PDB file as gemmi writes it, atoms N, CA and C in Angstrom:
CRYST1    1.000    1.000    1.000  90.00  90.00  90.00 P 1                      
ATOM      1  N   ALA A   1     203.850  65.073  92.303  1.00  0.00           N  
ATOM      2  CA  ALA A   1     202.986  64.054  92.727  1.00  0.00           C  
ATOM      3  C   ALA A   1     201.580  65.169  93.070  1.00  0.00           C  
ATOM      4  N   MET A   2     200.399  64.355  92.582  1.00  0.00           N  
ATOM      5  CA  MET A   2     199.320  65.286  92.758  1.00  0.00           C  
ATOM      6  C   MET A   2     198.909  64.958  94.384  1.00  0.00           C  
ATOM      7  N   ARG A   3     198.338  66.229  94.761  1.00  0.00           N  
ATOM      8  CA  ARG A   3     197.817  66.341  96.094  1.00  0.00           C  
ATOM      9  C   ARG A   3     196.316  66.125  95.786  1.00  0.00           C  
ATOM     10  N   PRO A   4     195.746  65.190  96.650  1.00  0.00           N  
ATOM     11  CA  PRO A   4     194.374  64.918  96.763  1.00  0.00           C  
ATOM     12  C   PRO A   4     193.821  66.432  97.330  1.00  0.00           C  
ATOM     13  N   SER A   5     192.313  66.273  96.359  1.00  0.00           N  
ATOM     14  CA  SER A   5     191.384  67.375  96.364  1.00  0.00           C  
ATOM     15  C   SER A   5     190.889  67.493  98.049  1.00  0.00           C  
ATOM     16  N   ARG A   6     190.752  68.479  98.352  1.00  0.00           N  
ATOM     17  CA  ARG A   6     190.162  68.404  99.512  1.00  0.00           C  
ATOM     18  C   ARG A   6     188.375  68.206  99.622  1.00  0.00           C  
ATOM     19  N   PHE A   7     187.849  68.067  98.310  1.00  0.00           N  
ATOM     20  CA  PHE A   7     186.499  67.935  98.709  1.00  0.00           C  
ATOM     21  C   PHE A   7     186.418  66.283  97.967  1.00  0.00           C  
ATOM     22  N   VAL A   8     187.266  65.554  98.223  1.00  0.00           N  
ATOM     23  CA  VAL A   8     186.941  63.807  98.822  1.00  0.00           C  
ATOM     24  C   VAL A   8     186.319  64.078  99.969  1.00  0.00           C  
ATOM     25  N   LEU A   9     185.262  63.297  99.758  1.00  0.00           N  
ATOM     26  CA  LEU A   9     184.879  62.793 101.222  1.00  0.00           C  
ATOM     27  C   LEU A   9     185.301  61.677 101.657  1.00  0.00           C  
ATOM     28  N   LYS A  10     185.370  61.614 102.770  1.00  0.00           N  
ATOM     29  CA  LYS A  10     185.996  60.280 103.244  1.00  0.00           C  
ATOM     30  C   LYS A  10     184.920  59.722 104.369  1.00  0.00           C  
ATOM     31  N   GLU A  11     184.799  58.637 105.195  1.00  0.00           N  
ATOM     32  CA  GLU A  11     183.839  58.779 105.713  1.00  0.00           C  
ATOM     33  C   GLU A  11     183.957  59.146 107.084  1.00  0.00           C  
ATOM     34  N   SER A  12     185.002  59.904 107.683  1.00  0.00           N  
ATOM     35  CA  SER A  12     185.241  60.614 108.924  1.00  0.00           C  
ATOM     36  C   SER A  12     184.889  61.966 108.638  1.00  0.00           C  
ATOM     37  N   ASP A  13     184.535  62.492 107.401  1.00  0.00           N  
ATOM     38  CA  ASP A  13     184.184  63.928 106.878  1.00  0.00           C  
ATOM     39  C   ASP A  13     182.643  63.910 107.158  1.00  0.00           C  
ATOM     40  N   MET A  14     182.268  62.858 107.756  1.00  0.00           N  
ATOM     41  CA  MET A  14     180.527  62.738 107.602  1.00  0.00           C  
ATOM     42  C   MET A  14     179.842  62.003 108.978  1.00  0.00           C  
ATOM     43  N   TYR A  15     178.839  62.043 109.212  1.00  0.00           N  
ATOM     44  CA  TYR A  15     178.097  61.705 110.350  1.00  0.00           C  
ATOM     45  C   TYR A  15     176.924  61.139 110.069  1.00  0.00           C  
ATOM     46  N   THR A  16     176.378  60.017 110.463  1.00  0.00           N  
ATOM     47  CA  THR A  16     174.916  59.519 110.483  1.00  0.00           C  
ATOM     48  C   THR A  16     174.071  59.562 111.353  1.00  0.00           C  
ATOM     49  N   LYS A  17     172.821  60.156 110.919  1.00  0.00           N  
ATOM     50  CA  LYS A  17     171.857  60.237 112.223  1.00  0.00           C  
ATOM     51  C   LYS A  17     170.501  59.879 111.968  1.00  0.00           C  
ATOM     52  N   THR A  18     169.764  58.879 112.351  1.00  0.00           N  
ATOM     53  CA  THR A  18     169.043  57.826 112.337  1.00  0.00           C  
ATOM     54  C   THR A  18     167.531  58.222 112.967  1.00  0.00           C  
ATOM     55  N   TYR A  19     166.110  58.293 112.576  1.00  0.00           N  
ATOM     56  CA  TYR A  19     165.217  58.730 112.825  1.00  0.00           C  
ATOM     57  C   TYR A  19     164.151  57.630 112.983  1.00  0.00           C  
ATOM     58  N   THR A  20     163.212  57.848 113.573  1.00  0.00           N  
ATOM     59  CA  THR A  20     162.511  56.665 113.899  1.00  0.00           C  
ATOM     60  C   THR A  20     161.215  57.622 113.662  1.00  0.00           C  
ATOM     61  N   MET A  21     160.620  57.388 112.402  1.00  0.00           N  
ATOM     62  CA  MET A  21     159.346  58.127 111.672  1.00  0.00           C  
ATOM     63  C   MET A  21     157.974  57.663 112.166  1.00  0.00           C  
ATOM     64  N   MET A  22     157.864  56.466 112.187  1.00  0.00           N  
ATOM     65  CA  MET A  22     156.924  55.347 112.472  1.00  0.00           C  
ATOM     66  C   MET A  22     157.143  54.618 113.529  1.00  0.00           C  
ATOM     67  N   SER A  23     156.403  53.835 114.582  1.00  0.00           N  
ATOM     68  CA  SER A  23     157.193  52.911 115.108  1.00  0.00           C  
ATOM     69  C   SER A  23     155.857  51.770 114.903  1.00  0.00           C  
ATOM     70  N   TYR A  24     155.930  50.639 115.060  1.00  0.00           N  
ATOM     71  CA  TYR A  24     154.920  49.557 115.058  1.00  0.00           C  
ATOM     72  C   TYR A  24     154.190  49.859 116.413  1.00  0.00           C  
ATOM     73  N   ALA A  25     152.847  49.430 115.727  1.00  0.00           N  
ATOM     74  CA  ALA A  25     151.346  49.311 117.138  1.00  0.00           C  
ATOM     75  C   ALA A  25     151.555  50.941 117.573  1.00  0.00           C  
ATOM     76  N   SER A  26     151.987  52.078 116.526  1.00  0.00           N  
ATOM     77  CA  SER A  26     151.621  53.391 117.096  1.00  0.00           C  
ATOM     78  C   SER A  26     150.317  53.955 116.343  1.00  0.00           C  
ATOM     79  N   ALA A  27     150.173  54.858 117.260  1.00  0.00           N  
ATOM     80  CA  ALA A  27     148.706  55.471 116.957  1.00  0.00           C  
ATOM     81  C   ALA A  27     149.267  56.679 115.628  1.00  0.00           C  
ATOM     82  N   THR A  28     150.002  57.022 115.613  1.00  0.00           N  
ATOM     83  CA  THR A  28     150.421  58.366 114.525  1.00  0.00           C  
ATOM     84  C   THR A  28     150.098  57.737 113.357  1.00  0.00           C  
ATOM     85  N   THR A  29     149.691  58.667 112.516  1.00  0.00           N  
ATOM     86  CA  THR A  29     149.518  58.639 110.864  1.00  0.00           C  
ATOM     87  C   THR A  29     150.098  59.263 110.248  1.00  0.00           C  
ATOM     88  N   THR A  30     150.701  60.464 110.807  1.00  0.00           N  
ATOM     89  CA  THR A  30     151.448  61.354 110.002  1.00  0.00           C  
ATOM     90  C   THR A  30     152.779  61.656 110.807  1.00  0.00           C  
ATOM     91  N   SER A  31     153.831  61.438 110.710  1.00  0.00           N  
ATOM     92  CA  SER A  31     155.092  61.437 111.563  1.00  0.00           C  
ATOM     93  C   SER A  31     155.452  63.208 111.459  1.00  0.00           C  
ATOM     94  N   ASN A  32     156.292  63.304 112.509  1.00  0.00           N  
ATOM     95  CA  ASN A  32     157.184  64.490 112.251  1.00  0.00           C  
ATOM     96  C   ASN A  32     157.640  64.780 111.090  1.00  0.00           C  
ATOM     97  N   ALA A  33     157.771  65.903 110.872  1.00  0.00           N  
ATOM     98  CA  ALA A  33     158.508  66.395 109.377  1.00  0.00           C  
ATOM     99  C   ALA A  33     160.328  66.438 110.079  1.00  0.00           C  
ATOM    100  N   VAL A  34     161.151  65.686 109.350  1.00  0.00           N  
ATOM    101  CA  VAL A  34     162.622  65.890 109.454  1.00  0.00           C  
ATOM    102  C   VAL A  34     163.096  66.641 108.656  1.00  0.00           C  
ATOM    103  N   PHE A  35     164.460  67.806 108.694  1.00  0.00           N  
ATOM    104  CA  PHE A  35     165.130  68.457 107.870  1.00  0.00           C  
ATOM    105  C   PHE A  35     165.944  67.635 107.431  1.00  0.00           C  
ATOM    106  N   VAL A  36     165.996  67.639 105.878  1.00  0.00           N  
ATOM    107  CA  VAL A  36     166.836  66.581 105.447  1.00  0.00           C  
ATOM    108  C   VAL A  36     167.493  67.607 104.481  1.00  0.00           C  
ATOM    109  N   GLY A  37     167.835  68.946 104.554  1.00  0.00           N  
ATOM    110  CA  GLY A  37     168.219  70.009 103.677  1.00  0.00           C  
ATOM    111  C   GLY A  37     170.114  69.598 103.490  1.00  0.00           C  
ATOM    112  N   ASP A  38     170.442  68.847 104.330  1.00  0.00           N  
ATOM    113  CA  ASP A  38     172.018  68.706 105.003  1.00  0.00           C  
ATOM    114  C   ASP A  38     172.188  67.638 104.446  1.00  0.00           C  
ATOM    115  N   ALA A  39     171.752  67.128 104.005  1.00  0.00           N  
ATOM    116  CA  ALA A  39     172.036  65.460 103.808  1.00  0.00           C  
ATOM    117  C   ALA A  39     172.838  65.348 102.512  1.00  0.00           C  
ATOM    118  N   ALA A  40     173.953  64.573 102.775  1.00  0.00           N  
ATOM    119  CA  ALA A  40     174.280  63.872 101.390  1.00  0.00           C  
ATOM    120  C   ALA A  40     174.329  62.929 100.764  1.00  0.00           C  
ATOM    121  N   ALA A  41     173.656  61.911 101.469  1.00  0.00           N  
ATOM    122  CA  ALA A  41     172.739  60.577 101.238  1.00  0.00           C  
ATOM    123  C   ALA A  41     171.554  60.428 102.384  1.00  0.00           C  
ATOM    124  N   LEU A  42     170.813  59.530 102.004  1.00  0.00           N  
ATOM    125  CA  LEU A  42     169.304  59.466 102.923  1.00  0.00           C  
ATOM    126  C   LEU A  42     168.945  58.159 102.475  1.00  0.00           C  
ATOM    127  N   GLY A  43     168.693  57.293 103.605  1.00  0.00           N  
ATOM    128  CA  GLY A  43     167.849  56.032 103.209  1.00  0.00           C  
ATOM    129  C   GLY A  43     166.885  55.756 104.229  1.00  0.00           C  
ATOM    130  N   LEU A  44     165.706  55.100 103.636  1.00  0.00           N  
ATOM    131  CA  LEU A  44     164.290  55.072 104.425  1.00  0.00           C  
ATOM    132  C   LEU A  44     164.309  53.261 104.739  1.00  0.00           C  
ATOM    133  N   SER A  45     164.124  52.822 105.818  1.00  0.00           N  
ATOM    134  CA  SER A  45     163.591  51.385 105.763  1.00  0.00           C  
ATOM    135  C   SER A  45     162.310  51.262 106.183  1.00  0.00           C  
ATOM    136  N   LEU A  46     161.832  50.210 105.711  1.00  0.00           N  
ATOM    137  CA  LEU A  46     160.342  50.086 105.930  1.00  0.00           C  
ATOM    138  C   LEU A  46     160.406  48.479 106.848  1.00  0.00           C  
ATOM    139  N   GLN A  47     159.624  48.000 108.022  1.00  0.00           N  
ATOM    140  CA  GLN A  47     159.440  46.509 108.569  1.00  0.00           C  
ATOM    141  C   GLN A  47     158.045  46.977 109.015  1.00  0.00           C  
ATOM    142  N   THR A  48     157.693  45.485 107.830  1.00  0.00           N  
ATOM    143  CA  THR A  48     155.981  45.545 108.560  1.00  0.00           C  
ATOM    144  C   THR A  48     155.721  43.925 108.286  1.00  0.00           C  
ATOM    145  N   VAL A  49     154.859  43.804 109.270  1.00  0.00           N  
ATOM    146  CA  VAL A  49     154.448  42.585 109.573  1.00  0.00           C  
ATOM    147  C   VAL A  49     152.809  42.140 108.923  1.00  0.00           C  
ATOM    148  N   ALA A  50     152.224  43.356 108.204  1.00  0.00           N  
ATOM    149  CA  ALA A  50     150.898  43.375 107.543  1.00  0.00           C  
ATOM    150  C   ALA A  50     150.965  44.074 106.276  1.00  0.00           C  
ATOM    151  N   ALA A  51     150.156  44.111 105.508  1.00  0.00           N  
ATOM    152  CA  ALA A  51     149.981  45.249 104.310  1.00  0.00           C  
ATOM    153  C   ALA A  51     149.923  46.538 104.735  1.00  0.00           C  
ATOM    154  N   SER A  52     150.950  47.160 105.114  1.00  0.00           N  
ATOM    155  CA  SER A  52     150.795  48.145 105.715  1.00  0.00           C  
ATOM    156  C   SER A  52     151.040  49.265 104.805  1.00  0.00           C  
ATOM    157  N   VAL A  53     150.753  50.331 103.972  1.00  0.00           N  
ATOM    158  CA  VAL A  53     151.533  51.145 103.097  1.00  0.00           C  
ATOM    159  C   VAL A  53     151.782  52.396 103.615  1.00  0.00           C  
ATOM    160  N   VAL A  54     153.076  52.931 103.327  1.00  0.00           N  
ATOM    161  CA  VAL A  54     153.315  54.074 104.103  1.00  0.00           C  
ATOM    162  C   VAL A  54     153.651  54.916 102.886  1.00  0.00           C  
ATOM    163  N   THR A  55     153.408  56.137 102.780  1.00  0.00           N  
ATOM    164  CA  THR A  55     153.650  57.238 101.752  1.00  0.00           C  
ATOM    165  C   THR A  55     154.645  58.205 102.480  1.00  0.00           C  
ATOM    166  N   VAL A  56     155.659  58.298 101.847  1.00  0.00           N  
ATOM    167  CA  VAL A  56     156.923  59.733 102.333  1.00  0.00           C  
ATOM    168  C   VAL A  56     156.422  60.992 101.228  1.00  0.00           C  
ATOM    169  N   GLN A  57     156.463  61.907 102.195  1.00  0.00           N  
ATOM    170  CA  GLN A  57     156.385  63.219 101.428  1.00  0.00           C  
ATOM    171  C   GLN A  57     157.258  64.222 101.547  1.00  0.00           C  
ATOM    172  N   ALA A  58     157.509  65.099 100.350  1.00  0.00           N  
ATOM    173  CA  ALA A  58     158.490  66.108 100.990  1.00  0.00           C  
ATOM    174  C   ALA A  58     158.204  67.275 100.518  1.00  0.00           C  
ATOM    175  N   SER A  59     158.523  68.198 101.187  1.00  0.00           N  
ATOM    176  CA  SER A  59     158.630  69.651 100.905  1.00  0.00           C  
ATOM    177  C   SER A  59     159.550  70.292 100.879  1.00  0.00           C  
ATOM    178  N   MET A  60     159.463  71.425 100.365  1.00  0.00           N  
ATOM    179  CA  MET A  60     160.491  72.453  99.864  1.00  0.00           C  
ATOM    180  C   MET A  60     160.676  73.590 100.740  1.00  0.00           C  
ATOM    181  N   ALA A  61     159.502  73.848 101.592  1.00  0.00           N  
ATOM    182  CA  ALA A  61     158.971  75.098 102.473  1.00  0.00           C  
ATOM    183  C   ALA A  61     160.473  75.349 103.525  1.00  0.00           C  
ATOM    184  N   GLU A  62     160.471  76.580 103.752  1.00  0.00           N  
ATOM    185  CA  GLU A  62     161.710  77.196 104.511  1.00  0.00           C  
ATOM    186  C   GLU A  62     161.109  76.327 105.996  1.00  0.00           C  
ATOM    187  N   GLY A  63     160.176  76.188 106.512  1.00  0.00           N  
ATOM    188  CA  GLY A  63     160.012  75.317 107.837  1.00  0.00           C  
ATOM    189  C   GLY A  63     160.808  75.235 108.711  1.00  0.00           C  
ATOM    190  N   PHE A  64     161.587  76.343 109.148  1.00  0.00           N  
ATOM    191  CA  PHE A  64     162.349  76.993 110.266  1.00  0.00           C  
ATOM    192  C   PHE A  64     161.664  77.880 111.239  1.00  0.00           C  
ATOM    193  N   VAL A  65     161.232  78.940 110.588  1.00  0.00           N  
ATOM    194  CA  VAL A  65     160.612  80.211 111.161  1.00  0.00           C  
ATOM    195  C   VAL A  65     158.854  80.194 110.987  1.00  0.00           C  
ATOM    196  N   ALA A  66     158.058  79.125 110.421  1.00  0.00           N  
ATOM    197  CA  ALA A  66     156.865  79.264 110.420  1.00  0.00           C  
ATOM    198  C   ALA A  66     156.777  77.711 110.473  1.00  0.00           C  
ATOM    199  N   ALA A  67     155.612  77.152 110.510  1.00  0.00           N  
ATOM    200  CA  ALA A  67     154.938  75.940 109.865  1.00  0.00           C  
ATOM    201  C   ALA A  67     155.217  75.451 109.103  1.00  0.00           C  
ATOM    202  N   ILE A  68     155.164  74.415 108.292  1.00  0.00           N  
ATOM    203  CA  ILE A  68     155.199  73.887 106.661  1.00  0.00           C  
ATOM    204  C   ILE A  68     153.665  73.857 106.421  1.00  0.00           C  
ATOM    205  N   PRO A  69     153.472  74.435 105.357  1.00  0.00           N  
ATOM    206  CA  PRO A  69     152.425  74.643 105.108  1.00  0.00           C  
ATOM    207  C   PRO A  69     151.398  73.371 104.286  1.00  0.00           C  
ATOM    208  N   ALA A  70     150.291  72.623 104.418  1.00  0.00           N  
ATOM    209  CA  ALA A  70     150.102  71.533 104.217  1.00  0.00           C  
ATOM    210  C   ALA A  70     149.807  71.657 102.502  1.00  0.00           C  
ATOM    211  N   ASP A  71     149.738  72.820 101.694  1.00  0.00           N  
ATOM    212  CA  ASP A  71     149.672  72.557 100.784  1.00  0.00           C  
ATOM    213  C   ASP A  71     151.100  72.504  99.946  1.00  0.00           C  
ATOM    214  N   THR A  72     152.195  72.167 100.388  1.00  0.00           N  
ATOM    215  CA  THR A  72     153.573  72.253 100.037  1.00  0.00           C  
ATOM    216  C   THR A  72     154.285  70.974  99.571  1.00  0.00           C  
ATOM    217  N   TRP A  73     153.608  69.872 100.702  1.00  0.00           N  
ATOM    218  CA  TRP A  73     153.545  69.153 100.564  1.00  0.00           C  
ATOM    219  C   TRP A  73     153.250  67.724  99.441  1.00  0.00           C  
ATOM    220  N   SER A  74     154.459  67.073  99.281  1.00  0.00           N  
ATOM    221  CA  SER A  74     153.849  66.337  97.403  1.00  0.00           C  
ATOM    222  C   SER A  74     154.401  64.854  97.810  1.00  0.00           C  
ATOM    223  N   THR A  75     153.921  63.770  97.257  1.00  0.00           N  
ATOM    224  CA  THR A  75     154.432  62.535  97.499  1.00  0.00           C  
ATOM    225  C   THR A  75     155.703  62.106  96.973  1.00  0.00           C  
ATOM    226  N   ALA A  76     156.761  61.696  97.737  1.00  0.00           N  
ATOM    227  CA  ALA A  76     157.792  60.676  97.194  1.00  0.00           C  
ATOM    228  C   ALA A  76     157.404  59.456  97.207  1.00  0.00           C  
ATOM    229  N   PRO A  77     158.076  58.441  97.379  1.00  0.00           N  
ATOM    230  CA  PRO A  77     158.057  56.914  97.161  1.00  0.00           C  
ATOM    231  C   PRO A  77     156.669  56.834  98.011  1.00  0.00           C  
ATOM    232  N   VAL A  78     156.249  55.581  97.657  1.00  0.00           N  
ATOM    233  CA  VAL A  78     155.331  54.992  98.583  1.00  0.00           C  
ATOM    234  C   VAL A  78     155.616  53.453  98.742  1.00  0.00           C  
ATOM    235  N   LEU A  79     156.290  53.361  99.971  1.00  0.00           N  
ATOM    236  CA  LEU A  79     156.594  51.787 100.589  1.00  0.00           C  
ATOM    237  C   LEU A  79     155.669  50.883 100.552  1.00  0.00           C  
ATOM    238  N   ALA A  80     155.611  49.982 100.190  1.00  0.00           N  
ATOM    239  CA  ALA A  80     154.650  48.666 100.335  1.00  0.00           C  
ATOM    240  C   ALA A  80     155.063  47.335 100.822  1.00  0.00           C  
ATOM    241  N   ALA A  81     156.192  47.201 100.404  1.00  0.00           N  
ATOM    242  CA  ALA A  81     157.307  45.841 101.006  1.00  0.00           C  
ATOM    243  C   ALA A  81     158.477  46.206 102.050  1.00  0.00           C  
ATOM    244  N   ASN A  82     158.520  45.268 102.702  1.00  0.00           N  
ATOM    245  CA  ASN A  82     160.054  45.314 103.574  1.00  0.00           C  
ATOM    246  C   ASN A  82     161.295  45.394 102.922  1.00  0.00           C  
ATOM    247  N   GLY A  83     162.015  46.329 103.281  1.00  0.00           N  
ATOM    248  CA  GLY A  83     162.716  46.744 102.536  1.00  0.00           C  
ATOM    249  C   GLY A  83     164.015  48.121 102.866  1.00  0.00           C  
ATOM    250  N   ALA A  84     165.038  48.215 102.366  1.00  0.00           N  
ATOM    251  CA  ALA A  84     165.545  49.516 102.201  1.00  0.00           C  
ATOM    252  C   ALA A  84     165.405  50.279 100.982  1.00  0.00           C  
ATOM    253  N   TYR A  85     165.747  51.922 100.939  1.00  0.00           N  
ATOM    254  CA  TYR A  85     165.105  52.506  99.872  1.00  0.00           C  
ATOM    255  C   TYR A  85     165.716  53.657  99.993  1.00  0.00           C  
ATOM    256  N   ALA A  86     166.578  54.041  98.662  1.00  0.00           N  
ATOM    257  CA  ALA A  86     167.417  55.131  98.617  1.00  0.00           C  
ATOM    258  C   ALA A  86     166.699  56.059  98.449  1.00  0.00           C  
ATOM    259  N   VAL A  87     166.721  57.354  98.892  1.00  0.00           N  
ATOM    260  CA  VAL A  87     165.957  58.781  98.500  1.00  0.00           C  
ATOM    261  C   VAL A  87     166.871  59.715  97.961  1.00  0.00           C  
ATOM    262  N   GLN A  88     166.364  60.436  97.186  1.00  0.00           N  
ATOM    263  CA  GLN A  88     167.192  61.671  96.524  1.00  0.00           C  
ATOM    264  C   GLN A  88     167.069  62.501  97.428  1.00  0.00           C  
ATOM    265  N   VAL A  89     168.467  63.015  97.211  1.00  0.00           N  
ATOM    266  CA  VAL A  89     169.237  64.418  98.031  1.00  0.00           C  
ATOM    267  C   VAL A  89     168.542  65.352  97.401  1.00  0.00           C  
ATOM    268  N   GLY A  90     168.526  66.470  98.249  1.00  0.00           N  
ATOM    269  CA  GLY A  90     168.540  68.082  97.487  1.00  0.00           C  
ATOM    270  C   GLY A  90     166.678  68.500  98.192  1.00  0.00           C  
ATOM    271  N   LEU A  91     166.201  67.559  98.665  1.00  0.00           N  
ATOM    272  CA  LEU A  91     165.021  67.872  99.271  1.00  0.00           C  
ATOM    273  C   LEU A  91     165.278  68.332 100.729  1.00  0.00           C  
ATOM    274  N   ARG A  92     164.248  69.173 101.146  1.00  0.00           N  
ATOM    275  CA  ARG A  92     164.195  69.874 102.671  1.00  0.00           C  
ATOM    276  C   ARG A  92     163.663  69.233 103.839  1.00  0.00           C  
ATOM    277  N   TRP A  93     162.550  68.977 103.595  1.00  0.00           N  
ATOM    278  CA  TRP A  93     161.750  67.924 104.560  1.00  0.00           C  
ATOM    279  C   TRP A  93     161.411  66.578 104.120  1.00  0.00           C  
ATOM    280  N   LEU A  94     161.248  65.410 105.123  1.00  0.00           N  
ATOM    281  CA  LEU A  94     160.197  64.629 104.650  1.00  0.00           C  
ATOM    282  C   LEU A  94     159.453  64.227 105.983  1.00  0.00           C  
ATOM    283  N   ARG A  95     158.367  63.528 105.626  1.00  0.00           N  
ATOM    284  CA  ARG A  95     157.999  63.375 106.910  1.00  0.00           C  
ATOM    285  C   ARG A  95     157.459  61.651 106.121  1.00  0.00           C  
ATOM    286  N   ALA A  96     156.547  60.879 106.799  1.00  0.00           N  
ATOM    287  CA  ALA A  96     155.995  59.740 106.491  1.00  0.00           C  
ATOM    288  C   ALA A  96     154.219  59.599 106.931  1.00  0.00           C  
ATOM    289  N   THR A  97     153.615  59.021 106.155  1.00  0.00           N  
ATOM    290  CA  THR A  97     151.821  58.966 106.380  1.00  0.00           C  
ATOM    291  C   THR A  97     151.558  57.533 106.150  1.00  0.00           C  
ATOM    292  N   GLN A  98     150.560  57.328 107.032  1.00  0.00           N  
ATOM    293  CA  GLN A  98     149.876  56.179 106.547  1.00  0.00           C  
ATOM    294  C   GLN A  98     148.591  56.146 106.965  1.00  0.00           C  
ATOM    295  N   ALA A  99     147.463  55.560 105.957  1.00  0.00           N  
ATOM    296  CA  ALA A  99     146.445  55.768 106.428  1.00  0.00           C  
ATOM    297  C   ALA A  99     145.664  54.904 107.495  1.00  0.00           C  
ATOM    298  N   ALA A 100     146.040  54.155 108.014  1.00  0.00           N  
ATOM    299  CA  ALA A 100     145.288  53.163 109.270  1.00  0.00           C  
ATOM    300  C   ALA A 100     145.816  54.160 110.572  1.00  0.00           C  
ATOM    301  N   SER A 101     145.075  54.220 111.151  1.00  0.00           N  
ATOM    302  CA  SER A 101     145.475  54.726 112.696  1.00  0.00           C  
ATOM    303  C   SER A 101     146.149  54.030 113.670  1.00  0.00           C  
ATOM    304  N   SER A 102     146.286  52.653 113.325  1.00  0.00           N  
ATOM    305  CA  SER A 102     147.022  51.731 114.138  1.00  0.00           C  
ATOM    306  C   SER A 102     147.946  51.077 113.111  1.00  0.00           C  
ATOM    307  N   SER A 103     149.479  51.503 113.205  1.00  0.00           N  
ATOM    308  CA  SER A 103     150.390  51.372 112.385  1.00  0.00           C  
ATOM    309  C   SER A 103     150.815  49.701 112.426  1.00  0.00           C  
ATOM    310  N   SER A 104     151.016  49.154 111.400  1.00  0.00           N  
ATOM    311  CA  SER A 104     151.951  47.837 111.519  1.00  0.00           C  
ATOM    312  C   SER A 104     152.943  47.772 110.925  1.00  0.00           C  
ATOM    313  N   ALA A 105     153.814  49.007 110.977  1.00  0.00           N  
ATOM    314  CA  ALA A 105     155.247  49.522 110.051  1.00  0.00           C  
ATOM    315  C   ALA A 105     155.997  50.246 111.006  1.00  0.00           C  
ATOM    316  N   THR A 106     157.195  49.733 110.882  1.00  0.00           N  
ATOM    317  CA  THR A 106     158.242  51.181 111.679  1.00  0.00           C  
ATOM    318  C   THR A 106     159.074  51.443 110.286  1.00  0.00           C  
ATOM    319  N   VAL A 107     159.013  52.408 110.325  1.00  0.00           N  
ATOM    320  CA  VAL A 107     159.792  53.436 109.186  1.00  0.00           C  
ATOM    321  C   VAL A 107     160.929  54.234 110.077  1.00  0.00           C  
ATOM    322  N   ARG A 108     162.029  54.312 109.509  1.00  0.00           N  
ATOM    323  CA  ARG A 108     163.534  54.212 109.894  1.00  0.00           C  
ATOM    324  C   ARG A 108     163.823  55.147 108.784  1.00  0.00           C  
ATOM    325  N   LEU A 109     164.367  56.244 108.920  1.00  0.00           N  
ATOM    326  CA  LEU A 109     165.066  57.547 108.095  1.00  0.00           C  
ATOM    327  C   LEU A 109     166.516  57.490 108.410  1.00  0.00           C  
ATOM    328  N   THR A 110     167.554  57.479 107.572  1.00  0.00           N  
ATOM    329  CA  THR A 110     168.891  57.479 108.128  1.00  0.00           C  
ATOM    330  C   THR A 110     169.543  58.587 107.159  1.00  0.00           C  
ATOM    331  N   LYS A 111     170.179  59.741 107.563  1.00  0.00           N  
ATOM    332  CA  LYS A 111     170.692  60.345 106.811  1.00  0.00           C  
ATOM    333  C   LYS A 111     172.223  60.630 106.986  1.00  0.00           C  
ATOM    334  N   GLN A 112     173.196  60.868 106.208  1.00  0.00           N  
ATOM    335  CA  GLN A 112     174.500  61.419 106.226  1.00  0.00           C  
ATOM    336  C   GLN A 112     174.740  62.469 105.925  1.00  0.00           C  
ATOM    337  N   VAL A 113     175.917  63.397 107.267  1.00  0.00           N  
ATOM    338  CA  VAL A 113     175.711  64.749 106.740  1.00  0.00           C  
ATOM    339  C   VAL A 113     177.318  65.180 106.778  1.00  0.00           C  
ATOM    340  N   ARG A 114     177.434  66.007 105.610  1.00  0.00           N  
ATOM    341  CA  ARG A 114     179.034  66.329 105.742  1.00  0.00           C  
ATOM    342  C   ARG A 114     179.484  67.080 106.871  1.00  0.00           C  
ATOM    343  N   VAL A 115     180.648  66.837 107.378  1.00  0.00           N  
ATOM    344  CA  VAL A 115     180.791  67.779 108.314  1.00  0.00           C  
ATOM    345  C   VAL A 115     181.487  69.181 108.044  1.00  0.00           C  
ATOM    346  N   ASN A 116     182.398  68.760 106.989  1.00  0.00           N  
ATOM    347  CA  ASN A 116     183.237  69.948 106.749  1.00  0.00           C  
ATOM    348  C   ASN A 116     182.941  70.484 105.510  1.00  0.00           C  
TER     349      ASN A 116                                                      
END                                                                             
């Protein structure tokens, strides 16, 4: 009989962490950076009551020892409609930005991380 590989992931081998990157009626135009370099799966959700465009930016900068340099951020997806969005894994940092200083959107990031 074949033994199962120890590299087969079960749901119990992972945990999920959710971050609110932006909140409705917040004055935030740029969210804090969230480390996603350890993520096995990433998802973003956008809830908005108006035409609020949110841009997601990614950086591969080190980021733990020093601040993430402004010129290392690049645009990932632009979210313009309510919904859930899958995000490519392998990135190091994510943040959300919007042009308006009073948000009409809530952006949540969910990541799943392998335990072992």
